[in-house]
TORDREN-74118 format. One record per residue (C-alpha): residue number from 1; z, x, y. Coordinates in steps of 0.25 Angstrom, whole numbers, plus 2048, in hexadecimal, padded with zeros to 3 digits. Example, Ala and Ser with C-alpha at 12.3 -4.5 7.8 and 13.67 -1.06 7.14 Angstrom:
2
1;81F;831;7EE;
2;81D;837;7FC;
//
This chain:
659
1;7C1;7A0;844;
2;7B3;7A3;840;
3;7B5;7A6;833;
4;7A4;7AB;831;
5;7AA;7AE;821;
6;7AF;7BB;826;
7;7BF;7B9;821;
8;7C3;7B0;817;
9;7C9;7A2;81B;
10;7D8;7A1;81F;
11;7D8;792;824;
12;7D1;786;81E;
13;7CA;785;82C;
14;7C3;792;828;
15;7C0;78C;81A;
16;7B9;781;823;
17;7B1;78C;82A;
18;7AA;790;81E;
19;7A8;782;819;
20;7B3;783;80D;
21;7B8;777;808;
22;7C3;77F;7FE;
23;7C5;78D;7FB;
24;7C7;791;7ED;
25;7D1;79B;7F0;
26;7DC;79B;7FA;
27;7E2;7AB;7FC;
28;7F1;7AB;800;
29;7F4;7B9;805;
30;801;7C1;80A;
31;7F9;7C9;813;
32;7F2;7C5;820;
33;7E4;7C3;81C;
34;7DA;7CF;81E;
35;7CD;7D0;819;
36;7CC;7DE;816;
37;7CA;7E5;808;
38;7D8;7EC;808;
39;7DF;7DE;807;
40;7DF;7D8;7F9;
41;7DD;7CA;7FD;
42;7D0;7CD;806;
43;7CB;7D4;7FA;
44;7CD;7C6;7EF;
45;7C8;7BF;7F9;
46;7BC;7C4;7FE;
47;7B9;7C7;7EE;
48;7BD;7B7;7EB;
49;7B2;7B4;7F8;
50;7A7;7BC;7F1;
51;7A8;7B5;7E5;
52;7A6;7A7;7EB;
53;7B5;7A5;7EC;
54;7BB;79D;7F8;
55;7C8;7A4;7FE;
56;7D1;7A0;80A;
57;7DC;7AA;80D;
58;7EA;7A6;810;
59;7F2;7B0;816;
60;800;7B2;817;
61;803;7A3;817;
62;810;7A0;81A;
63;817;79E;80D;
64;822;794;814;
65;818;789;814;
66;812;784;809;
67;806;77E;814;
68;801;78C;817;
69;7FA;78D;808;
70;7F4;77F;80B;
71;7E8;785;814;
72;7DD;785;80B;
73;7E2;77A;803;
74;7E1;77C;7F4;
75;7D9;787;7EF;
76;7CD;782;7E6;
77;7D1;78F;7DB;
78;7DE;793;7E1;
79;7E7;79D;7E8;
80;7E8;7AB;7E8;
81;7F4;7B1;7EF;
82;7F7;7C1;7F2;
83;804;7C8;7F7;
84;7FA;7D0;800;
85;7F6;7DE;800;
86;805;7E3;7FE;
87;811;7DD;7F6;
88;818;7D4;800;
89;825;7DA;7FB;
90;820;7E9;7FE;
91;81A;7E2;80B;
92;826;7DD;811;
93;832;7E6;80C;
94;833;7F3;80D;
95;839;7FB;801;
96;847;7FA;806;
97;844;7EB;806;
98;844;7EB;815;
99;83B;7E0;81B;
100;82E;7E7;822;
101;82B;7E5;830;
102;81C;7E4;831;
103;810;7DE;825;
104;804;7E4;827;
105;7FE;7DA;81F;
106;801;7CF;829;
107;7FB;7CB;838;
108;804;7D4;841;
109;80A;7DB;837;
110;815;7D0;839;
111;81E;7CE;82A;
112;822;7C2;824;
113;815;7B9;822;
114;816;7BC;812;
115;821;7B8;80A;
116;827;7C1;7FF;
117;822;7C2;7F3;
118;817;7BD;7F8;
119;80E;7B8;7ED;
120;819;7B0;7E7;
121;81C;7A9;7F3;
122;80D;7A7;7F6;
123;80A;7A1;7E8;
124;816;799;7E8;
125;813;792;7F4;
126;805;790;7F0;
127;80B;78A;7E2;
128;814;781;7EA;
129;808;77A;7F1;
130;7FD;77B;7E6;
131;803;77A;7D8;
132;7F7;77E;7CF;
133;7EE;786;7D8;
134;7EB;792;7D3;
135;7F3;79E;7D6;
136;7EC;7AC;7D8;
137;7F7;7B7;7DB;
138;7F1;7C7;7DF;
139;7F3;7D2;7E9;
140;7FB;7DE;7E7;
141;809;7D4;7E7;
142;804;7CD;7DA;
143;7FD;7D9;7D3;
144;809;7E1;7D3;
145;813;7D6;7CE;
146;80B;7D1;7C5;
147;815;7D1;7B9;
148;825;7D3;7BA;
149;826;7DC;7C2;
150;833;7E5;7CC;
151;835;7DD;7DA;
152;83B;7E9;7E2;
153;83F;7DE;7ED;
154;846;7D6;7E4;
155;84B;7E0;7DD;
156;848;7D9;7CE;
157;83B;7D7;7C5;
158;833;7CB;7C8;
159;828;7C3;7C0;
160;81A;7C4;7C2;
161;815;7C0;7CF;
162;80B;7B5;7C8;
163;818;7AC;7C3;
164;821;7AE;7D2;
165;815;7AA;7DA;
166;812;79E;7D0;
167;802;7A3;7D0;
168;7F8;7A2;7C4;
169;7F4;7B0;7C3;
170;7F6;7BD;7CA;
171;7EA;7C5;7CD;
172;7EE;7D5;7CD;
173;7E8;7E1;7D3;
174;7DD;7E1;7DC;
175;7D7;7D3;7D7;
176;7C8;7D3;7D9;
177;7C4;7CF;7CC;
178;7CF;7C7;7C8;
179;7CF;7BD;7D4;
180;7C1;7BC;7D1;
181;7C0;7B9;7C3;
182;7CE;7B0;7C6;
183;7C4;7A8;7D1;
184;7B9;7A6;7C6;
185;7C2;7A2;7BC;
186;7C9;795;7C6;
187;7BC;793;7CB;
188;7B6;791;7BD;
189;7C3;785;7BA;
190;7CB;78E;7B1;
191;7DA;78A;7B4;
192;7E1;797;7BB;
193;7EB;796;7AE;
194;7E0;79A;7A5;
195;7DC;7A6;7AC;
196;7E3;7AE;7A5;
197;7D7;7B9;7A2;
198;7D2;7C0;7AE;
199;7D6;7D0;7B0;
200;7E1;7D3;7BB;
201;7E8;7C8;7BB;
202;7F6;7C2;7B5;
203;7F8;7B4;7B2;
204;803;7AC;7AB;
205;804;7A4;79E;
206;80C;79B;795;
207;809;7A3;787;
208;802;7AF;783;
209;7FB;7A7;779;
210;7EC;7AB;77F;
211;7F2;7B8;785;
212;7EE;7C2;778;
213;7EE;7D0;77F;
214;7F7;7D3;787;
215;804;7DE;789;
216;810;7D6;788;
217;81A;7DB;793;
218;82A;7DB;791;
219;82D;7CB;798;
220;832;7C9;7A6;
221;83F;7C7;7A1;
222;83F;7D4;79A;
223;83C;7DB;7A6;
224;843;7D6;7B1;
225;851;7D9;7A7;
226;84C;7E7;7A1;
227;847;7F3;7A8;
228;841;7F9;79D;
229;839;7ED;79B;
230;834;7EC;7A8;
231;830;7FB;7A9;
232;829;7FA;79C;
233;821;7ED;7A1;
234;81C;7F3;7AE;
235;817;800;7A6;
236;810;7F7;79D;
237;80A;7EF;7A8;
238;807;7FD;7B0;
239;800;802;7A3;
240;7F7;7F6;7A4;
241;7F1;7F6;7B2;
242;7E2;7FB;7AD;
243;7D9;7F2;7AC;
244;7D3;7F8;79F;
245;7DE;7FC;798;
246;7E8;7F0;79E;
247;7ED;7E6;796;
248;7F1;7D8;796;
249;800;7D5;798;
250;809;7CA;797;
251;818;7C8;79D;
252;821;7BE;797;
253;82A;7B4;7A0;
254;830;7AD;799;
255;82B;7A6;789;
256;820;79D;791;
257;819;7A7;79C;
258;813;7B5;79C;
259;80C;7BB;7A7;
260;800;7C2;7A4;
261;7FA;7CD;7A9;
262;7E9;7D0;7A5;
263;7E4;7DE;7A6;
264;7E0;7E3;7B4;
265;7D3;7DF;7BA;
266;7C6;7E9;7B7;
267;7C5;7F4;7C4;
268;7BB;7EF;7CC;
269;7AE;7F7;7CD;
270;7A8;7FF;7D9;
271;79D;7F4;7DB;
272;7A9;7E9;7D9;
273;7B2;7F2;7E6;
274;7A5;7F3;7EF;
275;7A3;7E4;7ED;
276;7B3;7E2;7F1;
277;7B3;7E9;7FC;
278;7A4;7E5;801;
279;7AB;7D7;802;
280;7A9;7D0;813;
281;7B8;7D5;815;
282;7BB;7D4;823;
283;7C3;7DF;822;
284;7CC;7DB;82E;
285;7DA;7D1;82E;
286;7D5;7C2;82F;
287;7D3;7BE;83F;
288;7DE;7B5;840;
289;7E8;7C1;840;
290;7E2;7C6;84D;
291;7EB;7C1;855;
292;7F7;7C7;84C;
293;7F2;7D4;84F;
294;7EC;7D4;841;
295;7F0;7DA;834;
296;7F6;7E7;835;
297;7F0;7EB;826;
298;7E3;7EB;82A;
299;7E5;7F8;834;
300;7E7;800;829;
301;7DB;7FB;821;
302;7D1;7F7;82B;
303;7C8;803;828;
304;7CB;809;81B;
305;7C3;80A;80F;
306;7C8;806;801;
307;7C1;80E;7F8;
308;7C8;80D;7EC;
309;7D3;804;7E1;
310;7DD;807;7D7;
311;7E4;814;7D6;
312;7E6;81E;7C9;
313;7F0;826;7D2;
314;7FC;81E;7CA;
315;807;81F;7D3;
316;814;81A;7CE;
317;818;812;7DA;
318;809;80C;7DD;
319;807;800;7D9;
320;7F7;801;7D8;
321;7F8;804;7C9;
322;7FB;7F5;7CA;
323;7F3;7EF;7D3;
324;7E6;7F8;7D4;
325;7E5;7FF;7C8;
326;7E3;80E;7C5;
327;7D3;80C;7C3;
328;7CE;810;7D0;
329;7C2;809;7D5;
330;7BA;80B;7E0;
331;7B0;806;7EA;
332;7A1;80D;7ED;
333;79F;817;7F8;
334;794;80E;7FE;
335;7A0;802;7FF;
336;7AA;80A;805;
337;79F;810;80E;
338;799;803;813;
339;7A7;7FC;815;
340;7AB;80A;81F;
341;79C;805;825;
342;7A3;7F8;829;
343;7B0;7FE;82C;
344;7A9;807;837;
345;7A2;7FA;83D;
346;7AF;7F6;840;
347;7B1;7F6;850;
348;7C0;7F9;84C;
349;7BC;806;844;
350;7C1;811;84B;
351;7B7;81C;842;
352;7C4;81F;836;
353;7C3;81B;828;
354;7D3;819;826;
355;7D0;81A;816;
356;7C9;81B;80B;
357;7D0;81A;7FD;
358;7DA;80E;7F5;
359;7E5;811;7ED;
360;7E2;820;7EC;
361;7D6;825;7F6;
362;7D1;830;7ED;
363;7CF;829;7E1;
364;7C1;823;7E0;
365;7C0;822;7D1;
366;7C7;81E;7C3;
367;7D0;82A;7C0;
368;7C7;82C;7B3;
369;7BA;827;7AD;
370;7C1;81F;7A1;
371;7C9;815;7AA;
372;7BE;80C;7AC;
373;7BB;809;79F;
374;7C9;80C;798;
375;7D2;80B;7A3;
376;7DD;816;7A8;
377;7E8;81B;79E;
378;7F3;813;79D;
379;7FE;81C;79D;
380;7F7;829;7A5;
381;7F6;82A;7B3;
382;7E9;831;7B9;
383;7F1;83B;7C1;
384;7FF;83A;7BE;
385;807;843;7BB;
386;7FB;84B;7BB;
387;7EB;849;7BC;
388;7E5;844;7AD;
389;7DB;84D;7A9;
390;7D1;841;7A9;
391;7D2;83E;7B8;
392;7C6;83F;7BF;
393;7C8;845;7CC;
394;7BD;844;7D6;
395;7BE;842;7E7;
396;7AF;843;7E8;
397;7AC;834;7E8;
398;7B6;833;7F4;
399;7B3;83D;7FD;
400;7A3;839;7FB;
401;7A9;82A;801;
402;7AF;831;809;
403;7A5;839;812;
404;79D;82F;810;
405;7A7;826;819;
406;7A8;833;821;
407;79A;833;824;
408;798;825;82A;
409;795;823;839;
410;7A2;81F;840;
411;7AC;824;837;
412;7B5;82E;83C;
413;7BF;830;831;
414;7C2;82C;824;
415;7D0;82D;81F;
416;7D7;82A;813;
417;7E4;823;813;
418;7E4;81E;805;
419;7EC;828;7FC;
420;7E6;835;7F7;
421;7EC;839;7EA;
422;7ED;847;7EC;
423;7EF;84B;7DD;
424;7E1;847;7D9;
425;7DC;84F;7E4;
426;7E3;859;7E0;
427;7DC;857;7D1;
428;7CF;859;7D8;
429;7CA;867;7D6;
430;7C0;864;7E2;
431;7C8;864;7F0;
432;7BE;85D;7F8;
433;7C4;852;7FA;
434;7D1;858;7FD;
435;7C8;860;807;
436;7C1;854;80E;
437;7CF;84B;80D;
438;7D4;855;816;
439;7C9;857;81E;
440;7C4;848;823;
441;7CE;83E;81D;
442;7DA;841;822;
443;7DF;842;831;
444;7ED;84D;830;
445;7F3;848;825;
446;7F0;843;816;
447;7FA;839;810;
448;7FC;83B;801;
449;807;834;7F9;
450;80F;840;7EF;
451;81B;836;7F1;
452;825;842;7EC;
453;826;84D;7E8;
454;830;84E;7DD;
455;82A;84F;7D1;
456;834;846;7C8;
457;830;83B;7D3;
458;821;83D;7D4;
459;822;83A;7C5;
460;827;82D;7C5;
461;81D;82A;7D1;
462;810;82E;7C9;
463;80D;838;7D3;
464;808;846;7D0;
465;813;852;7D0;
466;817;858;7DC;
467;80E;865;7DC;
468;804;85E;7DB;
469;805;858;7EA;
470;80A;867;7EF;
471;7FE;86C;7EA;
472;7F5;860;7F1;
473;7FC;863;7FE;
474;7F8;871;7FD;
475;7EB;870;7F8;
476;7EB;865;805;
477;7F0;871;80F;
478;7E7;87B;80C;
479;7DB;872;80C;
480;7DE;86E;81C;
481;7E2;87C;81E;
482;7D3;880;819;
483;7CB;875;823;
484;7D6;879;82E;
485;7DC;86B;82F;
486;7EC;868;832;
487;7EE;85C;828;
488;7FB;859;821;
489;7FF;851;815;
490;809;845;818;
491;811;841;809;
492;814;834;805;
493;823;835;800;
494;82A;82B;7F7;
495;837;82A;7F5;
496;841;823;7ED;
497;837;822;7E1;
498;83D;821;7D2;
499;841;830;7CD;
500;845;832;7DC;
501;855;837;7DC;
502;859;83D;7E7;
503;855;84C;7E1;
504;845;849;7E2;
505;847;841;7F0;
506;84E;850;7F5;
507;841;857;7EF;
508;839;84F;7F7;
509;842;851;803;
510;840;861;800;
511;831;860;800;
512;830;857;80D;
513;839;863;812;
514;830;86D;80E;
515;823;867;814;
516;82A;863;821;
517;827;856;820;
518;832;848;823;
519;829;83B;820;
520;82A;830;82A;
521;829;826;81F;
522;830;827;810;
523;82A;81D;806;
524;835;816;7FD;
525;830;816;7F0;
526;82E;805;7EF;
527;82F;7FF;7E2;
528;821;7F4;7E4;
529;81E;7EC;7D7;
530;817;7F2;7CB;
531;819;800;7CD;
532;81D;80C;7C3;
533;827;811;7CE;
534;82C;800;7D0;
535;82E;801;7C2;
536;836;80D;7C2;
537;83F;807;7CC;
538;843;7FC;7C7;
539;844;801;7BA;
540;84A;80E;7BA;
541;840;812;7AF;
542;832;818;7B0;
543;828;80E;7AA;
544;81E;819;7A6;
545;82A;81F;79E;
546;835;818;79D;
547;83E;824;7A2;
548;849;820;7AB;
549;847;822;7BA;
550;850;826;7C6;
551;84D;81B;7CF;
552;854;81B;7E0;
553;856;80C;7E1;
554;864;80F;7EA;
555;85F;80C;7F8;
556;867;817;7FD;
557;863;821;7F2;
558;855;81B;7F9;
559;857;81F;807;
560;85E;82D;803;
561;850;82F;7FB;
562;848;82B;80A;
563;851;833;813;
564;84D;841;80A;
565;83F;83E;80D;
566;843;83D;81D;
567;84D;847;81D;
568;84A;84B;82A;
569;84D;83D;82F;
570;85B;83F;836;
571;85E;830;831;
572;85E;835;824;
573;867;83F;823;
574;873;837;81D;
575;86C;832;811;
576;863;841;80F;
577;871;848;80E;
578;876;83C;803;
579;86A;840;7FD;
580;86A;84E;7FC;
581;87C;84D;7F9;
582;876;844;7EC;
583;86B;84B;7E8;
584;873;859;7E8;
585;86C;85F;7F2;
586;875;864;7FC;
587;86D;870;7FD;
588;863;869;805;
589;86E;868;812;
590;870;871;81A;
591;869;87C;826;
592;85E;884;81C;
593;84F;87E;81D;
594;84D;879;810;
595;859;86F;813;
596;857;85E;815;
597;863;85E;81F;
598;86F;864;827;
599;87C;862;823;
600;882;856;82A;
601;889;85D;836;
602;87C;865;839;
603;874;858;838;
604;87E;851;842;
605;87D;85E;84C;
606;86E;85F;849;
607;86D;84E;84E;
608;875;851;859;
609;86E;85D;85C;
610;861;854;85A;
611;868;848;862;
612;86A;853;86E;
613;85D;859;86E;
614;856;84B;86F;
615;862;846;87B;
616;85E;854;882;
617;850;851;881;
618;850;843;887;
619;859;847;892;
620;84E;853;894;
621;845;848;895;
622;84C;83E;89F;
623;84E;849;8A7;
624;840;84D;8A7;
625;83C;840;8A9;
626;847;83D;8B5;
627;841;84B;8BC;
628;833;844;8B9;
629;838;839;8BF;
630;83F;840;8CC;
631;831;849;8CE;
632;82B;83D;8CC;
633;833;836;8D8;
634;832;841;8E1;
635;823;842;8E2;
636;825;834;8E5;
637;82D;835;8F1;
638;825;842;8F4;
639;819;839;8F4;
640;820;82E;8FB;
641;824;837;907;
642;815;83D;908;
643;813;82E;908;
644;81B;82C;914;
645;817;837;91B;
646;808;836;91C;
647;80B;828;91E;
648;813;82D;92B;
649;808;836;92E;
650;7FF;82C;92E;
651;806;823;938;
652;807;830;942;
653;7F8;832;940;
654;7F3;823;944;
655;7FE;823;94E;
656;7FA;82F;955;
657;7EC;82A;953;
658;7EF;81D;959;
659;7F5;826;966;
//
């Protein structure tokens, strides 16, 4: 294969070529091996390499065969395990629990190359073969399931993934600090059972004798039996995700087993971020996947730049607070520009940088000055319900970065595809960012995420009131008018979120009617692990206030809410009609321009009329086609007759000449 120390080894032959006689860690991953900093396994493996550790990559092993994890033999220090860039269940199933047809993180997009609950399956597979080797799990699947959690796919509360996977230590969050400290502790000979002191990790213990400063959560048996206890436990966890103020947490599992979560790792400094993104990534999938057509997920990120991490947006349905935290961490301009210059040299680069951002593109610094010493506020949000008086609103640094990238030779356009937080834009007294966003960084349309328009639902979502979005939409319209540009807003909307009754779903449909817009796709609320919204979905309580919340859980009602958003689709007529009846909104069935649908008889007539029109158009099309074919045929006949006449004339000419 000619390693030349570009990609990390994926088999023992690669190790031999590198002159290695062992590996320190075998890294088992649920995704294909993509050496790009948008993939967690690429960052962790390169960080370990930079600290002198040897890592063998074992992507998507066959979990039905024990031999599949013995490729590198027994690693000197331990196994690292991750389910992949997504939770394996979200990767495999839609919100309706139907199996997806493709997997963007697998060669050729093929589904079925990783197991359900991948981290658990891989951990148990390793433990069957190597009884006492340290197993360290991480990645988003482990991070969001680190303590007892509601699992939507099995519809039950599950234990910490640390226990179910038979792992020794779990790393949560992004993991760069934790993995290096763990590797160095193992290197120094400390038994894995005694590595209990590293921030950003979770471990299990039979005794709390040495755990002196922890807050004890309700036990697993309590949260499994009592939804109120579950909501309380979850909110305590949510309030302890900050690296400066977060406490150590303990979840009891019976009398002699405890899962202990240490406080989160400290945020990366700008220099640390720069160092991580300067590591020798190949920025592509491993060459062994070429014959299968590569790995689809690389296409979206290959020419994108990560400028930040963390998000103080605080949306209830987003797991970022639990995973990356609320403190925004950024790379320097020089680091990002240097990476852009490397992208420009790529033979596939066409002049377009696809994105410059992160969880939220227009966050380039912490929300207030106190965060890097005292942490974020435990029970207050920076933007919700209204921007905090201490919020630093400033787009100047981001603008400067975008201008630098636009000015690079070879760059035609710099797009922003990461989410733009529109309420943060509205909080900025200076309109320069909005102006340059419209002028240079979108192409025809800007996608934003108001998610809903009914304030009771927005309140549960942790999103600003609808009036904020309306003002932004108007400001955006005027800005494009001023620039002489025709560009549109495309709102992302969500149906069936906790707090949304049919009444609120109808309000959303009316908004779309007035907007003259019907989205092609609708996102049904998806209860993924460790979000406030998922806690609401499972318990029927808002964990922040312990108020009761209406939750649409019936699949038929969810179908009605989704159909209301796409009320113009004739296939949704019966569902929309039923929803309007149940919501007491039959005033929206009729012939007035404010109505969503026509009465049944009129709707049937309209459907028949449409069908007849289509039929007539098809007939006209066939007639035109036949006429055209007849014309072609007639022309061909004429040509044939002309050719025959020419031949006869030629014969007569040569015949007479012969005489």
